[in-house]
MIKOL-447484 format. One record per atom (N, C-alpha, C, O): atom name; x, y, z; residue in three letters. Coordinates in steps of 0.001 Angstrom, whole numbers. Layout:
R; CA; X; Y; Z; ALA
...
END
This chain:
R; N; 26228; 3793; -16887; MET
R; CA; 26169; 3334; -15530; MET
R; C; 26273; 1664; -15928; MET
R; O; 25841; 1093; -16929; MET
R; N; 26965; 1148; -14826; VAL
R; CA; 26975; -158; -14739; VAL
R; C; 26135; -720; -13848; VAL
R; O; 26237; -613; -12626; VAL
R; N; 24952; -1571; -14688; GLY
R; CA; 24032; -2155; -13604; GLY
R; C; 22914; -1430; -13934; GLY
R; O; 21834; -1905; -13583; GLY
R; N; 22927; -382; -14533; GLY
R; CA; 21762; 546; -14538; GLY
R; C; 20781; -3; -14973; GLY
R; O; 20847; -1178; -15334; GLY
R; N; 19241; 953; -15070; SER
R; CA; 18019; 707; -15785; SER
R; C; 17868; 1079; -16535; SER
R; O; 18538; 2055; -16874; SER
R; N; 16761; 502; -17427; THR
R; CA; 16207; 1559; -18520; THR
R; C; 14661; 1997; -18057; THR
R; O; 13864; 2535; -18826; THR
R; N; 14410; 1705; -16810; SER
R; CA; 13289; 2079; -16323; SER
R; C; 13066; 3647; -15573; SER
R; O; 13464; 4084; -14493; SER
R; N; 12267; 4243; -16638; ASP
R; CA; 11966; 5734; -16202; ASP
R; C; 10672; 6029; -15332; ASP
R; O; 10171; 7154; -15333; ASP
R; N; 10126; 4940; -14562; VAL
R; CA; 8850; 4870; -13729; VAL
R; C; 8785; 4724; -12366; VAL
R; O; 9077; 3655; -11829; VAL
R; N; 8495; 5520; -11861; LEU
R; CA; 8527; 5099; -10312; LEU
R; C; 7367; 4305; -9873; LEU
R; O; 6754; 4658; -8866; LEU
R; N; 6979; 3168; -10602; ASP
R; CA; 5968; 2264; -10168; ASP
R; C; 6527; 981; -9321; ASP
R; O; 7114; 123; -9981; ASP
R; N; 6420; 825; -8217; PRO
R; CA; 7145; -208; -7748; PRO
R; C; 6583; -1765; -8330; PRO
R; O; 7196; -2776; -7988; PRO
R; N; 5637; -1836; -9033; ARG
R; CA; 5426; -3292; -9783; ARG
R; C; 6499; -3314; -10646; ARG
R; O; 6868; -4480; -10784; ARG
R; N; 7185; -2516; -11308; THR
R; CA; 8035; -2501; -12374; THR
R; C; 9542; -2728; -11915; THR
R; O; 10471; -2887; -12706; THR
R; N; 9660; -2722; -10486; PHE
R; CA; 11192; -2557; -10153; PHE
R; C; 11561; -4147; -10160; PHE
R; O; 10966; -4975; -9471; PHE
R; N; 12622; -4435; -11035; ILE
R; CA; 13120; -5848; -11062; ILE
R; C; 14589; -5680; -10840; ILE
R; O; 15293; -6654; -10574; ILE
R; N; 14900; -4897; -10906; ASP
R; CA; 16526; -4844; -10713; ASP
R; C; 17160; -4245; -9821; ASP
R; O; 16320; -3457; -9386; ASP
R; N; 18085; -4092; -9257; TRP
R; CA; 18485; -3123; -7652; TRP
R; C; 18901; -1600; -8150; TRP
R; O; 19253; -842; -7246; TRP
R; N; 18897; -1182; -9234; VAL
R; CA; 18633; 365; -9344; VAL
R; C; 17291; 784; -8844; VAL
R; O; 17178; 1382; -7774; VAL
R; N; 16300; 490; -9580; PRO
R; CA; 15044; 1204; -9218; PRO
R; C; 14525; 458; -7867; PRO
R; O; 13518; 995; -7405; PRO
R; N; 14916; -466; -7267; ILE
R; CA; 14572; -881; -6147; ILE
R; C; 15015; -300; -4994; ILE
R; O; 14311; -184; -3991; ILE
R; N; 16497; 186; -5113; ASN
R; CA; 17163; 1292; -4087; ASN
R; C; 16602; 2604; -4245; ASN
R; O; 16758; 3415; -3332; ASN
R; N; 15811; 3003; -5540; ILE
R; CA; 15481; 4466; -5656; ILE
R; C; 14073; 4276; -5121; ILE
R; O; 13563; 5326; -4730; ILE
R; N; 13237; 3061; -4998; GLY
R; CA; 12224; 2789; -4276; GLY
R; C; 12428; 3135; -3003; GLY
R; O; 11827; 4143; -2629; GLY
R; N; 13226; 2486; -2099; TYR
R; CA; 13506; 2275; -1025; TYR
R; C; 13875; 3762; -277; TYR
R; O; 13860; 3943; 941; TYR
R; N; 14187; 4711; -1239; GLN
R; CA; 14872; 5955; -778; GLN
R; C; 13636; 6883; -1080; GLN
R; O; 13543; 7853; -327; GLN
R; N; 12734; 6760; -1989; LEU
R; CA; 11774; 7622; -2080; LEU
R; C; 10014; 7276; -1476; LEU
R; O; 9162; 8164; -1485; LEU
R; N; 9726; 5839; -983; MET
R; CA; 8719; 5344; -528; MET
R; C; 8809; 4490; 660; MET
R; O; 9656; 3614; 838; MET
R; N; 7781; 4849; 1526; ASN
R; CA; 7932; 4091; 2931; ASN
R; C; 7087; 3028; 2689; ASN
R; O; 6224; 2804; 1841; ASN
R; N; 7607; 2334; 3779; GLY
R; CA; 7347; 671; 4046; GLY
R; C; 6491; 629; 5262; GLY
R; O; 6392; 1607; 6003; GLY
R; N; 5888; -461; 5467; LEU
R; CA; 5078; -921; 6477; LEU
R; C; 5980; -642; 7395; LEU
R; O; 5729; 314; 8129; LEU
R; N; 7420; -1492; 7623; VAL
R; CA; 8264; -1437; 8621; VAL
R; C; 9583; -1048; 7952; VAL
R; O; 9548; -840; 6739; VAL
R; N; 10728; -928; 8599; GLU
R; CA; 11853; -821; 8233; GLU
R; C; 12872; -1502; 8874; GLU
R; O; 12640; -2106; 9921; GLU
R; N; 13887; -1479; 8413; ILE
R; CA; 15080; -2740; 9469; ILE
R; C; 16013; -1472; 10024; ILE
R; O; 16497; -487; 9467; ILE
R; N; 16025; -1895; 11174; ASP
R; CA; 17082; -742; 11843; ASP
R; C; 18685; -1341; 11694; ASP
R; O; 18906; -2445; 11197; ASP
R; N; 19625; -553; 12137; ALA
R; CA; 21002; -1172; 12031; ALA
R; C; 21583; -2160; 12406; ALA
R; O; 22623; -2642; 11958; ALA
R; N; 20646; -2670; 13631; ALA
R; CA; 21009; -4061; 14320; ALA
R; C; 19944; -5147; 13748; ALA
R; O; 19742; -6147; 14438; ALA
R; N; 19271; -4998; 12548; GLY
R; CA; 18683; -5887; 11862; GLY
R; C; 17291; -6074; 12525; GLY
R; O; 16803; -7190; 12344; GLY
R; N; 16663; -5326; 13152; ASN
R; CA; 15316; -5690; 13680; ASN
R; C; 14382; -4643; 13144; ASN
R; O; 14681; -3470; 12921; ASN
R; N; 13020; -5309; 12935; ALA
R; CA; 12093; -4724; 12194; ALA
R; C; 11510; -3351; 13097; ALA
R; O; 11334; -3497; 14306; ALA
R; N; 11300; -2374; 12616; ARG
R; CA; 10673; -1204; 13436; ARG
R; C; 9721; -959; 12653; ARG
R; O; 9801; -1402; 11507; ARG
R; N; 8514; -158; 13069; PRO
R; CA; 7104; 215; 12836; PRO
R; C; 7666; 1543; 11869; PRO
R; O; 8514; 2319; 12308; PRO
R; N; 7145; 1663; 10674; GLU
R; CA; 7432; 2943; 9803; GLU
R; C; 6012; 3690; 9305; GLU
R; O; 5838; 4905; 9396; GLU
R; N; 5153; 2865; 8830; LEU
R; CA; 3763; 3183; 8340; LEU
R; C; 2805; 2369; 9264; LEU
R; O; 1589; 2455; 9090; LEU
R; N; 3308; 1616; 10199; LEU
R; CA; 2450; 690; 10997; LEU
R; C; 2843; 1394; 12414; LEU
R; O; 3869; 2004; 12714; LEU
R; N; 1542; 1067; 13275; GLU
R; CA; 1899; 1428; 14939; GLU
R; C; 2398; 148; 15106; GLU
R; O; 3525; 134; 15601; GLU
R; N; 1853; -1077; 14816; GLU
R; CA; 2158; -2302; 15274; GLU
R; C; 1578; -3277; 14473; GLU
R; O; 682; -3087; 13650; GLU
R; N; 2304; -4684; 14834; TRP
R; CA; 1767; -5931; 14426; TRP
R; C; 1967; -7013; 15119; TRP
R; O; 2689; -7080; 16113; TRP
R; N; 1310; -7955; 14607; GLU
R; CA; 1096; -9293; 15338; GLU
R; C; 959; -10260; 14394; GLU
R; O; 485; -9959; 13298; GLU
R; N; 1358; -11582; 14683; SER
R; CA; 900; -12659; 14037; SER
R; C; 43; -13616; 14986; SER
R; O; 367; -14036; 16097; SER
R; N; -840; -13795; 14448; ARG
R; CA; -2102; -14530; 15410; ARG
R; C; -1673; -15842; 15340; ARG
R; O; -1614; -16634; 16281; ARG
R; N; -1318; -16076; 13959; SER
R; CA; -864; -17835; 13510; SER
R; C; -125; -17785; 12448; SER
R; O; 224; -16650; 12125; SER
R; N; 248; -18694; 11760; VAL
R; CA; 1126; -19021; 10925; VAL
R; C; 601; -18275; 9312; VAL
R; O; 1275; -17970; 8328; VAL
R; N; -752; -18173; 9561; THR
R; CA; -1646; -17702; 8203; THR
R; C; -2250; -16505; 8695; THR
R; O; -2995; -16062; 7821; THR
R; N; -2249; -15735; 9797; GLU
R; CA; -3025; -14834; 9795; GLU
R; C; -1974; -13537; 10535; GLU
R; O; -1171; -13731; 11448; GLU
R; N; -2206; -12438; 9966; TRP
R; CA; -1262; -11271; 10570; TRP
R; C; -2238; -10054; 10751; TRP
R; O; -3216; -9862; 10028; TRP
R; N; -1855; -9248; 11811; VAL
R; CA; -2871; -8237; 11961; VAL
R; C; -1769; -6856; 11963; VAL
R; O; -746; -6812; 12645; VAL
R; N; -2179; -5922; 11167; PHE
R; CA; -1516; -4665; 11292; PHE
R; C; -2208; -3541; 11272; PHE
R; O; -3017; -3299; 10376; PHE
R; N; -1923; -2602; 12419; LYS
R; CA; -2619; -1292; 12584; LYS
R; C; -1705; -352; 12157; LYS
R; O; -590; -157; 12642; LYS
R; N; -2208; 211; 11250; VAL
R; CA; -1888; 1455; 10558; VAL
R; C; -1814; 2772; 11326; VAL
R; O; -2723; 3135; 12073; VAL
R; N; -555; 3563; 11088; ARG
R; CA; -537; 4867; 11776; ARG
R; C; -1555; 5761; 11238; ARG
R; O; -1740; 5923; 10032; ARG
R; N; -2188; 6318; 12138; ARG
R; CA; -3263; 7351; 12080; ARG
R; C; -2534; 8700; 11592; ARG
R; O; -3299; 9498; 11051; ARG
R; N; -1560; 8982; 11662; ASP
R; CA; -893; 10117; 11550; ASP
R; C; 101; 10359; 10192; ASP
R; O; 987; 11213; 10234; ASP
R; N; -99; 9640; 9150; VAL
R; CA; 439; 9603; 8119; VAL
R; C; -369; 10267; 6845; VAL
R; O; -1323; 9703; 6310; VAL
R; N; 42; 11278; 6523; VAL
R; CA; -886; 12160; 5347; VAL
R; C; 134; 11901; 3897; VAL
R; O; 1340; 12074; 3718; VAL
R; N; -840; 11466; 3102; PHE
R; CA; -189; 11840; 1549; PHE
R; C; 59; 13305; 1289; PHE
R; O; -255; 14209; 2063; PHE
R; N; 699; 13461; 29; HIS
R; CA; 1028; 14876; -471; HIS
R; C; -160; 15433; -999; HIS
R; O; -161; 16657; -1132; HIS
R; N; -1296; 14727; -1370; ASN
R; CA; -2531; 15536; -1435; ASN
R; C; -3444; 15746; -248; ASN
R; O; -4580; 16138; -514; ASN
R; N; -3148; 15561; 938; GLY
R; CA; -3638; 15868; 2123; GLY
R; C; -4496; 14508; 2786; GLY
R; O; -5022; 14516; 3898; GLY
R; N; -4499; 13694; 2110; LYS
R; CA; -5423; 12252; 2396; LYS
R; C; -4708; 11353; 3463; LYS
R; O; -3530; 11043; 3288; LYS
R; N; -5338; 10969; 4461; THR
R; CA; -4916; 10057; 5422; THR
R; C; -4626; 8771; 5171; THR
R; O; -5539; 7993; 4895; THR
R; N; -3231; 8328; 5233; LEU
R; CA; -3443; 6818; 5277; LEU
R; C; -4246; 6092; 5742; LEU
R; O; -4487; 6377; 6915; LEU
R; N; -5013; 4923; 5209; ASP
R; CA; -5582; 4098; 5657; ASP
R; C; -5535; 2610; 5435; ASP
R; O; -4641; 2164; 4715; ASP
R; N; -6402; 1813; 5977; ALA
R; CA; -6117; 184; 5670; ALA
R; C; -6407; 222; 4209; ALA
R; O; -5479; -215; 3528; ALA
R; N; -7549; 668; 3491; ASP
R; CA; -7858; 588; 2204; ASP
R; C; -6402; 596; 1574; ASP
R; O; -5883; -400; 1070; ASP
R; N; -5772; 1923; 1673; ASP
R; CA; -4486; 2275; 1234; ASP
R; C; -3486; 1058; 861; ASP
R; O; -3071; 645; -221; ASP
R; N; -3257; 630; 2269; VAL
R; CA; -2135; -333; 2413; VAL
R; C; -2560; -1632; 1722; VAL
R; O; -1630; -2276; 1238; VAL
R; N; -4117; -2269; 1550; ILE
R; CA; -4481; -3195; 846; ILE
R; C; -4489; -3034; -615; ILE
R; O; -4513; -3926; -1463; ILE
R; N; -4466; -1708; -785; TYR
R; CA; -4337; -1443; -2344; TYR
R; C; -2964; -1627; -2777; TYR
R; O; -2689; -2062; -3895; TYR
R; N; -2010; -1270; -1818; SER
R; CA; -855; -1210; -2205; SER
R; C; -167; -2803; -2366; SER
R; O; 435; -3246; -3344; SER
R; N; -388; -3301; -1428; ILE
R; CA; 60; -4641; -1517; ILE
R; C; -466; -5418; -2426; ILE
R; O; 334; -6092; -3075; ILE
R; N; -1990; -5557; -2750; THR
R; CA; -2484; -6026; -3852; THR
R; C; -2043; -5919; -5330; THR
R; O; -2162; -6804; -6177; THR
R; N; -1407; -4436; -5534; CYS
R; CA; -801; -4059; -6578; CYS
R; C; 469; -4789; -6643; CYS
R; O; 708; -5487; -7629; CYS
R; N; 1206; -4699; -5788; ILE
R; CA; 2525; -5120; -5618; ILE
R; C; 2774; -6856; -5867; ILE
R; O; 3628; -7431; -6543; ILE
R; N; 1851; -7305; -5172; ALA
R; CA; 1459; -8791; -5198; ALA
R; C; 1251; -9149; -6605; ALA
R; O; 1827; -10101; -7134; ALA
R; N; 594; -8536; -7082; ALA
R; CA; -273; -8656; -8259; ALA
R; C; -938; -10101; -8237; ALA
R; O; -809; -11018; -9048; ALA
R; N; -1816; -10020; -6870; ILE
R; CA; -2325; -11303; -6777; ILE
R; C; -3215; -11943; -8018; ILE
R; O; -3166; -13150; -8257; ILE
R; N; -3908; -11167; -8670; HIS
R; CA; -4719; -11320; -9735; HIS
R; C; -4163; -11495; -10990; HIS
R; O; -4824; -11729; -12002; HIS
R; N; -2722; -11364; -10932; ASP
R; CA; -2108; -11230; -12459; ASP
R; C; -504; -11891; -12112; ASP
R; O; 431; -11165; -11776; ASP
R; N; -421; -12973; -12221; ARG
R; CA; 464; -13616; -12261; ARG
R; C; 1643; -13446; -13269; ARG
R; O; 2640; -14168; -13233; ARG
R; N; 1446; -12378; -14228; ARG
R; CA; 2572; -12044; -15188; ARG
R; C; 3472; -11152; -14429; ARG
R; O; 4608; -10903; -14834; ARG
R; N; 3014; -10693; -13399; GLN
R; CA; 3765; -9304; -12663; GLN
R; C; 4714; -10033; -12306; GLN
R; O; 4655; -11194; -11899; GLN
R; N; 6053; -9051; -12520; LYS
R; CA; 7450; -9557; -12307; LYS
R; C; 8261; -8923; -11309; LYS
R; O; 9471; -9137; -11232; LYS
R; N; 7434; -7897; -10288; SER
R; CA; 7927; -7263; -9355; SER
R; C; 8682; -7941; -8360; SER
R; O; 8032; -8837; -7821; SER
R; N; 9867; -7803; -7933; CYS
R; CA; 10771; -8611; -7032; CYS
R; C; 9880; -8524; -5573; CYS
R; O; 9866; -9546; -4886; CYS
R; N; 9266; -7532; -5175; SER
R; CA; 8448; -7580; -3843; SER
R; C; 7298; -8626; -4014; SER
R; O; 6685; -8952; -2997; SER
R; N; 7011; -9088; -5018; ARG
R; CA; 5754; -9985; -5567; ARG
R; C; 5892; -11200; -4401; ARG
R; O; 5022; -11729; -3710; ARG
R; N; 7249; -11403; -4466; MET
R; CA; 7144; -13022; -3718; MET
R; C; 6788; -12632; -2192; MET
R; O; 6246; -13456; -1455; MET
R; N; 7085; -11472; -1805; CYS
R; CA; 6702; -11277; -303; CYS
R; C; 5337; -11412; 416; CYS
R; O; 4984; -11534; 1589; CYS
R; N; 4600; -11325; -1020; TRP
R; CA; 2839; -11202; -656; TRP
R; C; 1877; -12278; -1422; TRP
R; O; 650; -12281; -1321; TRP
R; N; 2677; -13227; -2238; THR
R; CA; 1866; -13901; -2932; THR
R; C; 1391; -15127; -2313; THR
R; O; 706; -15881; -3005; THR
R; N; 1571; -15339; -1487; SER
R; CA; 840; -16576; -457; SER
R; C; -157; -15731; 484; SER
R; O; -586; -16351; 1457; SER
R; N; -562; -14460; 334; ALA
R; CA; -1734; -13921; 1017; ALA
R; C; -2891; -14095; 159; ALA
R; O; -2967; -13600; -965; ALA
R; N; -4076; -15029; 872; SER
R; CA; -4819; -15482; -199; SER
R; C; -5950; -14306; 393; SER
R; O; -6861; -14342; -434; SER
R; N; -6276; -13354; 1377; SER
R; CA; -7258; -12425; 1304; SER
R; C; -6488; -11477; 2254; SER
R; O; -5549; -11804; 2979; SER
R; N; -7057; -10211; 2128; MET
R; CA; -6907; -9016; 2705; MET
R; C; -8081; -8243; 3112; MET
R; O; -8950; -7771; 2379; MET
R; N; -7978; -8181; 4427; GLN
R; CA; -9549; -7195; 4785; GLN
R; C; -9139; -6194; 6250; GLN
R; O; -8360; -6431; 7173; GLN
R; N; -9875; -5225; 6027; HIS
R; CA; -9806; -4173; 7183; HIS
R; C; -11046; -4222; 8177; HIS
R; O; -12199; -4502; 7846; HIS
R; N; -10686; -3960; 9215; ARG
R; CA; -11931; -4102; 10525; ARG
R; C; -11920; -2669; 10992; ARG
R; O; -12656; -2315; 11913; ARG
END
């Protein structure tokens, strides 16, 4: 396959080219999705707001259930963002990393 990937894992931290990135979009949910008109719409979030240039508030949907029966919560979102952003590991090469590296902290209320 032209442009194929040798990646055989579904860990988004390893997605560095278009093939696994597109597979990830098909298999995994995001906080938001972009509709046909280019607008951000909630997917795993109920809503979000920007309180300032440096502070965002995300309200996680309460009706999302993992395959093992656990309900999605803020800790899951924080964990996922921290892993993808590799906040503590600058060697991480994930293409999604650039979206989150400016985050200095994350907490739930």
